[in-house]
Every structure is written in structure tokens, then in C-alpha cells.
FIBATOR-799065 format. One record per residue: residue in one letter; residue number from 1; x, y, z of N, C-alpha, C in turn. Coordinates in steps of 0.05 Angstrom, whole numbers. Each point is the difference from the previous one (the first is absolute). Layout:
BEGIN
code, pos, nu, nv, nw, cau, cav, caw, cu, cv, cw
A, NUM, X, Y, Z, X, Y, Z, X, Y, Z
...
***
This chain:
BEGIN
code, pos, nu, nv, nw, cau, cav, caw, cu, cv, cw
M, 1, 231, 345, 7, -13, -23, -10, 18, -27, 14
P, 2, -10, -29, 3, 26, -22, 8, -4, -18, -22
T, 3, 29, -10, 5, 8, -20, -26, -25, -19, 13
L, 4, -1, -25, -28, -7, -20, -11, 10, -23, 24
S, 5, 14, 2, 8, 13, -13, 41, -12, 8, 17
E, 6, -4, 19, 0, 6, 12, 25, -48, 0, 13
L, 7, -8, -4, -33, -40, 1, 5, -2, -26, -14
T, 8, 22, -16, 3, -11, -26, 7, 6, -12, 20
T, 9, 15, -2, 25, 22, 2, 28, -28, 10, 4
A, 10, -15, 17, -3, -27, 20, 6, -34, -25, -3
L, 11, -1, -4, -19, -6, -31, -19, -14, -16, 16
D, 12, 44, -10, 0, 6, -37, 18, -19, 0, 22
A, 13, -5, 31, 17, -16, 0, 30, -28, 6, 0
L, 14, -4, 7, -32, -37, -13, 7, -7, -26, 1
W, 15, 21, -6, -28, -1, -32, -18, 18, -11, 15
P, 16, -7, -15, 7, 35, -14, 21, 8, -20, -35
A, 17, 24, -15, -8, -5, -14, -22, 3, -24, 19
G, 18, 2, -1, 7, 9, -22, 28, -28, -14, 4
R, 19, -26, 17, -3, -23, -9, 11, -19, -9, -22
A, 20, 21, -1, -33, -11, -19, -21, -5, -26, 8
E, 21, -15, 1, -20, 1, -35, 0, 29, -7, -15
S, 22, -2, -33, 8, 29, -6, -7, 3, 0, -41
W, 23, -28, 2, -14, -2, -9, -24, 10, 25, -11
D, 24, -5, 24, 12, -5, 24, -6, 24, 17, -6
A, 25, 0, 24, -28, 21, 15, 8, -13, 21, -12
V, 26, 13, 20, 24, -14, 19, 5, 38, 22, 7
G, 27, -3, 22, 2, 15, 25, -10, 7, 8, -13
T, 28, 35, 9, -12, 1, 14, -22, 14, -17, -27
V, 29, -17, 3, -10, 9, -4, -29, 21, 5, -12
C, 30, -11, 35, -15, 22, 7, -11, 6, 24, 6
G, 31, 18, 19, 2, -3, 30, 11, 34, 7, 8
D, 32, 17, 12, 1, 20, 10, 9, -4, 14, 29
P, 33, 1, -21, 21, 4, 23, 29, 8, 19, 8
D, 34, 24, 13, -26, 4, 26, 21, -17, 18, -10
A, 35, -17, -5, -34, -10, 15, -6, -22, 20, 14
E, 36, -6, 24, -1, -21, 15, 13, -29, 2, 5
V, 37, -22, -15, 3, -26, -5, -7, -10, 17, 11
G, 38, -20, 32, -20, -18, 23, 6, -23, -13, -1
T, 39, -8, -30, -21, -24, 0, -9, -15, -34, -1
V, 40, -21, -8, 11, 1, -24, 11, -38, -13, -22
L, 41, 5, -12, -13, -29, -13, -5, -8, -14, 16
V, 42, -11, -25, 10, -20, -6, 18, -11, -33, -23
A, 43, -3, -22, -17, -12, -4, -13, -6, -31, 7
V, 44, -17, -21, -11, -8, -26, 16, 23, -16, -14
D, 45, 1, 5, -28, 8, -20, -31, 27, 3, -1
P, 46, 22, -1, -7, 20, 10, -8, 0, -5, -31
V, 47, -28, 13, -17, 3, -18, -26, 7, 30, -23
Q, 48, 0, -12, -25, 13, 26, -11, -15, 15, -4
A, 49, -28, 18, 2, -13, 17, -9, 12, 13, 30
V, 50, 5, -9, 29, 5, 17, 19, 25, 10, 2
A, 51, 22, -27, -16, 27, 22, 0, 2, 22, -12
D, 52, -21, -7, -27, -3, 28, -15, -6, 31, 11
E, 53, -22, -12, 21, -14, 24, 29, 18, 23, 5
A, 54, 18, -28, 10, 20, 9, 25, 21, 25, -15
V, 55, 4, -14, -28, 19, 21, -15, -7, 23, -8
R, 56, -17, -1, -6, -26, 24, -12, 5, 17, 33
L, 57, -16, -10, 18, 5, 7, 26, 28, 21, 9
G, 58, 18, -10, -21, 35, 3, 22, 10, -11, 23
A, 59, -17, -25, 7, -5, -10, 25, 26, -13, -2
D, 60, 23, 7, 32, 20, -11, -5, -10, -33, 16
L, 61, -14, -10, 7, -10, -19, 13, -19, -9, -13
L, 62, 3, -25, -2, -38, -13, 5, 0, -24, 19
L, 63, -28, 9, 13, 6, -22, 29, -26, -20, -10
T, 64, 1, -31, -10, -23, -6, -1, 1, -29, 19
H, 65, -27, -3, 6, 1, -33, 15, -2, -20, -12
H, 66, -7, -3, -18, 4, -27, -14, 31, 1, -17
P, 67, 17, -21, -1, 30, 3, -3, 0, -10, -38
L, 68, 22, 24, -6, -2, -27, -31, 18, -23, 4
Y, 69, 21, -5, 13, 1, -32, -5, 9, -3, 22
L, 70, -23, -16, 1, -20, -20, 23, 23, -27, -5
R, 71, -1, -8, -23, 26, -29, -2, 17, 3, -1
G, 72, 17, 13, -10, 28, 5, -1, -4, 4, -35
T, 73, 23, 2, -16, -1, 2, -23, 38, 12, -12
T, 74, 1, -19, -24, 20, 4, -9, 15, 16, -16
T, 75, -17, 26, -9, 8, 19, -19, -23, 31, 14
V, 76, 4, 24, -8, -3, 16, -9, -7, 12, -24
G, 77, 0, -20, -18, 5, 8, -25, -20, 25, -13
A, 78, -4, 8, -7, -27, 27, -18, -17, -11, -5
H, 79, 12, -32, -2, -26, -11, -25, -7, -32, 13
T, 80, -15, 16, 26, -9, -19, 12, -12, 32, 23
F, 81, -31, -7, 5, -17, 32, 12, 11, 5, 27
K, 82, 10, -22, 9, 11, 13, 27, 28, 11, -9
G, 83, 15, -13, -5, 26, 2, -15, -15, 44, -4
R, 84, -16, -7, -17, -2, 28, -19, 1, 28, 20
V, 85, -21, -10, 24, -8, 22, 20, 28, 3, 18
V, 86, 7, -25, 7, 41, 10, 11, 8, 26, -22
H, 87, 0, -9, -28, 15, 13, -10, -12, 38, -5
T, 88, -32, -16, -3, -11, 45, 9, 15, 8, 25
L, 89, 6, -12, 18, -15, 15, 24, 37, 4, 9
I, 90, 18, -22, -7, 29, 9, -6, 0, 28, -11
K, 91, -7, 1, -29, 3, 21, -21, 4, 22, 9
A, 92, -31, 5, 25, -1, 32, 2, -5, 0, 31
D, 93, 34, -22, 16, -4, 4, 23, -19, 1, 17
T, 94, -16, -26, 6, -23, 4, 20, 8, -25, 10
A, 95, -1, -5, 28, 1, -26, 13, -18, -21, 6
L, 96, -2, -15, 3, -29, -3, -3, 8, -35, 28
H, 97, -16, 15, 17, -3, -12, 40, -27, -28, -5
V, 98, 7, -20, 11, -27, -9, 8, -10, -5, 24
A, 99, -31, -7, 20, -5, 4, 23, -14, -14, -3
H, 100, -12, -41, 2, -9, -12, -3, -14, -17, 16
T, 101, 11, -24, 8, -23, -15, 25, 21, 18, 32
N, 102, 24, 8, -5, 4, 15, 23, -21, 40, 4
A, 103, -11, -1, -19, -15, 17, -4, -25, -6, 14
D, 104, -9, -26, -15, -24, -10, 16, -3, -16, 22
R, 105, 26, -2, 10, -3, -4, 54, 11, 28, -4
A, 106, 0, 22, -7, 11, 28, 13, -27, 4, 12
D, 107, 12, 25, 21, -28, 1, 19, 19, 36, -4
P, 108, -33, 12, -15, -16, -3, -17, 11, -22, -24
G, 109, -19, -16, -15, 11, -9, -21, -18, 0, -15
V, 110, 2, -21, -30, -33, 3, -28, -23, -4, 19
S, 111, 0, -20, 18, -29, -6, -6, -3, 22, 26
D, 112, 9, 13, 12, -11, 29, 21, -3, 17, -19
A, 113, 17, 6, -29, -17, 12, -15, -36, -7, -12
L, 114, 1, -15, -5, -25, -23, -16, -13, 7, 7
A, 115, 7, -1, 37, -37, 3, 27, 3, 28, 6
G, 116, 8, 18, -10, -2, 30, 3, -13, 2, -19
A, 117, 11, -5, -37, -20, 1, -26, -30, 6, 11
L, 118, -7, -33, 19, -16, -9, -2, -13, 9, 24
D, 119, 1, 16, 22, -15, 10, 14, -1, -20, 27
L, 120, 21, -18, 3, -1, -16, 17, 13, 4, 28
R, 121, -10, -13, 24, 13, 3, 14, 30, -15, 13
V, 122, 22, -2, -9, 24, -18, 7, 5, -13, 33
L, 123, -12, -25, 8, 0, -4, 18, 33, -20, 5
A, 124, 0, -22, -13, 32, -6, 4, 8, -18, -30
P, 125, 33, -2, 10, -14, -20, -32, 1, -24, -10
L, 126, -5, -14, -12, -13, -26, -6, 21, -12, -1
V, 127, 32, 1, -4, 5, -19, 1, 36, 18, 27
P, 128, -3, -6, 20, 15, 26, 10, 22, -2, 3
D, 129, 35, 12, -2, 29, -10, -3, -6, -6, 29
P, 130, 22, -32, 18, 13, -5, 22, 11, 17, 0
D, 131, 23, 3, -15, 18, 40, 33, -10, 20, -5
D, 132, -25, 6, -5, -13, 20, 8, -15, 5, 30
P, 133, 10, 6, 3, -4, -2, 39, -31, 29, 4
Q, 134, -1, 16, -13, -29, 18, -21, -21, -20, 0
G, 135, 12, -20, -13, -27, -13, -22, -9, 20, -22
R, 136, 11, 19, -19, -12, 13, -19, 7, -9, -16
R, 137, 25, -7, -8, 7, -3, -28, -12, -32, -7
G, 138, 15, -12, -20, -18, -22, -19, -9, -1, -14
L, 139, -24, -26, -16, -9, 4, -25, -32, -7, 9
G, 140, -3, 20, -19, -31, 6, -4, -21, 22, 19
R, 141, -20, 3, -1, 0, 15, 34, -35, -21, 5
I, 142, -1, 2, 25, -33, 2, 7, -13, 29, 5
C, 143, -17, -6, -12, -11, 36, 15, -37, -5, 0
E, 144, -9, 24, 7, -31, -2, 0, -10, 26, -18
L, 145, -21, -5, -7, -12, 32, -10, -7, 7, 25
D, 146, -7, 26, -1, -15, 10, 24, -40, -8, -1
T, 147, 0, -8, -33, -41, 2, -3, 7, -25, -8
P, 148, -18, -25, -1, -4, -20, -12, -5, 0, -28
L, 149, 4, -14, -20, -13, 3, -25, 6, -24, -11
S, 150, -35, -12, -10, 2, -16, -13, 26, -10, -19
L, 151, 3, -32, -20, 24, -2, -7, -3, 26, -33
A, 152, -32, -12, 2, 6, 14, -32, 7, 33, 3
A, 153, -11, 8, 23, 8, 41, 2, 27, -8, -3
F, 154, 16, -17, 13, 32, -4, 12, 9, 7, -30
A, 155, -12, -15, -13, 23, -4, -34, -9, 23, -15
Q, 156, -16, 5, 4, -9, 39, -14, 20, 9, 12
H, 157, -8, 15, 28, 23, 13, 10, 42, -10, 0
A, 158, -4, -21, -3, 33, -11, -7, 4, 18, -27
A, 159, -13, -2, -13, -4, 3, -31, 4, 36, 2
A, 160, -18, 14, 22, 3, 26, -21, 26, 12, 22
H, 161, 7, -8, 11, 18, 9, 21, 36, -5, -4
L, 162, -4, -29, -11, 24, -7, -27, 0, 16, -37
P, 163, 32, -3, 6, 0, 3, -31, -2, -19, -19
A, 164, -21, 22, -24, -18, -21, -19, 13, -12, -26
T, 165, -11, -26, 16, 24, -22, -21, -23, -13, -21
A, 166, 11, -13, -16, -31, -21, -18, -6, -17, 6
Q, 167, 20, -11, 24, -19, -21, 17, -17, 1, 17
G, 168, 1, 35, 14, -18, 3, 19, 7, -21, 18
V, 169, -21, 1, 22, -4, -12, 20, -13, -25, 3
R, 170, 1, -28, 14, -21, -17, -1, -3, -5, 18
A, 171, -24, -15, 12, -9, -17, 30, -8, -28, 2
A, 172, 12, -13, 15, -9, -31, 1, -15, -2, 29
G, 173, -20, -7, -1, -24, -6, 25, -27, 14, -2
D, 174, -21, 4, 22, -11, 5, -11, -11, 32, 3
P, 175, -9, 9, -30, 10, 28, -1, -17, 20, 25
D, 176, -19, -17, 10, -14, 8, 23, 18, -1, 36
A, 177, 17, -17, -2, 12, -1, 31, 16, 34, 12
M, 178, -13, 2, 23, 17, 27, 6, 29, -6, 13
I, 179, 15, 20, 1, 28, -6, -4, 2, 32, 14
R, 180, 23, -12, 23, 11, 15, 31, 25, 5, -16
R, 181, 7, -29, 3, 26, -4, 20, 15, -18, -36
V, 182, 27, 20, 2, 17, -5, -36, 21, -5, 3
A, 183, 10, -32, -14, 31, 19, -10, -2, 7, -35
V, 184, 31, 8, 11, 5, 9, -22, 38, -6, -2
C, 185, 7, -11, -27, 31, 7, -12, -3, 1, -27
G, 186, 11, 21, 5, 15, 16, -34, 14, -28, -14
G, 187, -11, 4, -23, 13, -21, -27, -7, -25, 11
S, 188, 14, -13, -8, -9, -41, -11, 0, -7, 35
G, 189, -31, -5, 18, 0, -9, 22, -15, -20, 2
D, 190, -9, -25, -19, -4, -28, 1, 25, -26, 15
S, 191, 9, 15, 11, 22, -23, 10, -3, 9, 28
L, 192, -16, 3, 20, -5, 16, 21, -28, -1, 19
F, 193, -21, -14, -29, -23, -12, 12, -9, -15, 27
E, 194, 23, -16, 5, 11, 2, 32, -5, 6, 20
Q, 195, 15, 28, -5, 2, 22, 14, -25, 15, -2
V, 196, -11, 4, -18, -27, 10, 6, -16, -17, 15
R, 197, -12, -13, -6, -17, -20, 20, 2, 10, 28
A, 198, 23, -11, 14, 9, 5, 23, -6, 22, 8
A, 199, 7, 29, -18, -11, 19, 16, -25, 14, 2
D, 200, -29, -31, -7, -11, 6, 7, -22, 26, -14
V, 201, 2, 7, -31, -5, 29, -10, -26, 0, -18
D, 202, -15, 12, -12, -21, -7, -6, 22, -3, -37
A, 203, 9, 13, -10, 16, 4, -35, 20, 8, 13
Y, 204, 7, -13, -35, 38, 0, 1, -1, 14, -36
L, 205, 13, 27, 9, 6, 3, -27, 29, 8, -10
T, 206, -1, -2, -13, 32, -16, -16, 2, 2, -36
A, 207, 15, -16, -11, 1, 6, -29, 18, -37, -6
D, 208, -21, 5, -30, 12, -28, -16, -2, -28, 16
L, 209, -17, 3, 14, -35, -29, -5, 9, -13, -8
R, 210, 12, -29, 9, -11, -16, -36, -15, -18, 3
H, 211, -6, -6, -22, -23, -14, 14, -12, -23, 26
H, 212, 26, -24, -8, -12, -18, 20, 21, -1, 36
P, 213, 18, 20, -1, -8, 16, 32, -23, 14, 18
A, 214, -11, 14, -27, -17, 17, 10, -32, -22, -3
S, 215, 0, -17, -1, -20, -19, -11, 2, -21, 30
E, 216, 26, -8, -5, 4, -14, 26, -3, 26, 37
A, 217, 8, 13, -8, -18, 23, 26, -19, -2, 2
Q, 218, -12, 4, -16, -40, 16, -7, -8, -41, 17
E, 219, 9, -18, 0, -8, -29, -1, 9, -7, 38
R, 220, 24, 10, -3, 3, 7, 28, -13, 14, 26
S, 221, -10, 25, -11, -10, 15, 17, -23, 18, -8
P, 222, -18, 19, 12, -7, 23, -6, 13, 28, -11
L, 223, 26, 4, -3, 17, 25, -4, -11, 6, -33
A, 224, 1, 18, 9, -11, 18, -35, 22, 15, -2
L, 225, 12, -9, -24, 21, 9, -27, 2, 19, -14
V, 226, 10, 22, 11, 7, 23, -19, 32, -1, -27
D, 227, -11, -7, -22, 22, 5, -8, 1, 23, -24
A, 228, 25, 23, 0, -7, 18, -12, 33, 15, -14
A, 229, 13, 8, -21, 19, -12, -9, 26, 13, 18
H, 230, 8, -22, -16, 20, 3, 18, 29, 27, -1
W, 231, -2, 16, -21, 11, 22, -4, -13, 13, 11
A, 232, -34, 11, 6, -7, 15, 28, -5, -9, 17
T, 233, 16, -29, 12, -6, 2, 38, 29, 10, 3
E, 234, 30, 8, -30, 10, 0, 17, 11, 38, -3
W, 235, -15, 6, -24, 13, 32, -2, -12, 22, 25
P, 236, -15, -6, 14, -5, 19, 21, 30, -7, 28
W, 237, 11, -8, -7, 29, -4, 18, 22, 15, -22
C, 238, -15, 10, -23, 22, 24, -5, -4, 28, 3
E, 239, -28, 10, 4, 8, 25, 5, 4, 6, 39
Q, 240, -1, -32, 20, 9, -6, 25, 31, 2, 0
A, 241, 14, -10, -21, 30, 4, -8, 2, 18, -21
A, 242, -7, 17, 6, -2, 31, -16, 3, 20, 21
A, 243, -29, -7, 21, 6, 24, 13, 14, -6, 33
Q, 244, 15, -33, 6, 22, -1, 20, 32, -1, -14
L, 245, 4, 17, -32, 21, 9, -20, -4, 32, 24
D, 246, -30, 17, -12, 4, 20, -1, -3, 5, 41
A, 247, 7, -20, 19, 5, 6, 26, 33, 8, 7
L, 248, 11, -29, -17, 28, -2, -8, 16, 29, 3
S, 249, -14, 4, -30, 9, 23, 1, -1, 20, 13
E, 250, -22, 10, 15, 0, 13, 26, 17, -3, 6
R, 251, -9, -19, 24, 22, 2, 12, 31, 7, 3
H, 252, 5, -5, -34, 39, 2, 1, 0, 16, -26
G, 253, -7, 20, 6, -5, 30, -23, 10, -10, -24
W, 254, -12, -26, -12, 5, -8, -28, -13, 13, -28
G, 255, -20, 16, 12, -15, 11, -28, 0, -13, -16
L, 256, -19, -26, 13, -5, -24, -24, -20, 12, -19
R, 257, -7, -5, -38, -21, 6, -3, -20, -31, -6
T, 258, -17, -6, 7, -10, -39, 5, -25, 6, -16
H, 259, 10, -15, -27, -40, -4, -14, -11, -38, -1
V, 260, -27, -4, -1, -9, -18, 6, -5, -10, -40
S, 261, 15, -19, -10, -12, -4, -24, -32, -14, 0
R, 262, -19, 14, -19, -24, -4, 2, -3, -22, -26
L, 263, 29, -10, -12, -16, -19, -28, -4, -30, 8
V, 264, -22, 2, -15, -15, -43, 13, 13, -9, -10
T, 265, 17, -12, 8, 17, -20, 0, -16, -21, -3
D, 266, -18, -12, 11, -13, -33, 1, -5, 2, -33
P, 267, 10, -26, 1, 9, -15, -25, -37, 0, -15
W, 268, -21, 3, 17, -24, -5, -16, -16, 12, -16
T, 269, -7, 6, -24, -8, 29, -6, -19, -3, -11
A, 270, -20, -33, 4, -32, 25, -8, -12, -29, 6
H, 271, -32, -1, 18, -21, -20, 5, -20, -2, -14
A, 272, -12, -18, 0, -26, -8, -3, -13, -5, 6
A, 273, -24, 5, 19, -9, -14, 26, -19, -22, -27
S, 274, -1, -24, 18, -17, -25, -9, -29, 11, 19
G, 275, -16, -9, -9, -41, -3, 3, 2, -28, 19
L, 276, -23, 4, 21, -1, -19, 15, -28, -19, -17
H, 277, 3, -29, -14, -14, -16, -20, -11, -7, 10
H, 278, -33, -2, -12, -13, -7, 15, -10, -36, 0
D, 279, 20, -9, -11, 13, -35, -3, 14, -12, 12
Y, 280, 8, 26, 10, 25, -7, 30, -16, 15, 29
E, 281, 5, -19, 19, 10, 11, 28, 17, 8, 18
Y, 282, 2, 14, 10, 19, 23, 4, -1, -6, 34
P, 283, 4, -10, 17, -6, 9, 34, 12, 23, 10
G, 284, -16, 0, 16, 7, 32, -1, -5, 12, -11
A, 285, -13, 6, -14, 1, 20, -25, -33, 14, 3
P, 286, -14, 17, -2, -21, 10, 8, -24, -7, -29
N, 287, -27, -4, 8, -13, -14, -21, -6, 28, -24
***
């Protein structure tokens, strides 16, 4: 079995910390560099339920996409919920390692996993890394459907192929518009509208679309928007990361046991669909 330091060195080759955004917090949060790692759990969020799952599983390492401490802290006391996560993991000798925006930019990265889950063919990064001569790394992906779908059908396709959440999938635009070229970005992606418009795509699928950016995007172009839950757009990366760990294990003869958490850590737990009221007009809605 590898030591934690040996494994994290290999992880840093997959997702170099230097490629993370300057505001991000990636790498090892807790863990003994000399401890052996035999079992790894991969998850999106380092919340208490996931830490408890890692302990039940006997995991030596919890690998998450989202950081535990993004803004920094002055305490890891168990009286705080994040401190309680740290205490839970340390008591069980479970390390925590984070791959966030460095995994977003990787090849393959978070948006490649999202595209794969949606049966989309990846053409290029949406925002290419200027230091990648092969032009494969970067934020988001420009993709193509093998067979065009209407916006309504594409939204249904996304809902059927992504993990189920209370939010489901929302769409903005003409439901009958045909969609072939699609930009995708796992996680919050409404900061990339300028690049999406320049990519000449029919639709943009991402998460956390806010009212004003989405409204302004609709006014500026016929671009269709598909808004899925943040957790659902990033969970496919967990399976991709687990497969990469399996490949590392086989190459080095480590015998790692990798597991993917299926706990739904999306914060929304219920959804009440509103009807189309007869005394309001909805542009683009069916009669």
C-alpha cells in the first residue's frame, strides 16, 4: 500500500495544485504523510455525513471536490461543524485531500465527466488554458450531440442522465429550439457567459444560474440555458476520479480499494412545481 505522501504526489500529477485558481484551497487538509492508504472514498462535499460514511467504510483517505476550508479559519474546534468534520476524520486516522478548480481545469476534468454523463462528444475546452500546447485543458467544455434534440427534450435527457435531486433540471429558451452544440461547465458557471456566446453553441448547461445573469444572457442572444443542481453536475467527476485512482493503483501495484459516495449532499431536499396560471403570460411556454 502507498503512504499518504506517495498517493498525494500521484494525485498532484493528475490535478496539479498550481493550476487551481488563486482563491482556491486545494491539497491535503489533514492526515499523516507516513500513514498507509488502502481504501479511498471519493465524494463531492466534505460534510459530516460524508465524513461519517468514510469512517464506517474504514477509508484511509477521503478525496473530495469541494474544499472544507475555502476562506481560512482560526479554529478547528469541534463546536463548529467544519471542526467536527476534522475531529471525526483525525480520530479515525482518515486523511482529507481536495481537488477543486485544479480538477476543473484538468484533462480529463470535471466538465469532461459531466459531458460523458450526458452522452456529449467533447470538442474543446470552453476556456482553454494558455499554457497547454495540446489545447485540451481548461474550464468547461464545448460539446456536440450525435443527434440534435429540442431544448425540452435535451432538458429531459439531462434530468434522466444526471443524479436525481430535488431541483431537477430547468431550461430557459424556446422549448422547441433544436440543440446540437452544447457548452457545459460543472458547478457554478454563470461567470462564463461571454466565452459561451463566443463558442457559437445552441445551449449552455451548468449550475447555480442566477436571475439577472440568466435574464441578461437571454436578452443578448438566443442561447438556451439548462440549469442543473450544482452537486449533480459535479458528482460524475467522482466516478471519473475513482477510475483514475484505480489506474494509478494498477500501474504501481498498490492494491487500492476505491469507493464513490452515493450520498446526495445537494442541500435542497424538496421541490414543489408551480403551475402555469391562466392570468399570467409566459413567453415561450406551451399554450
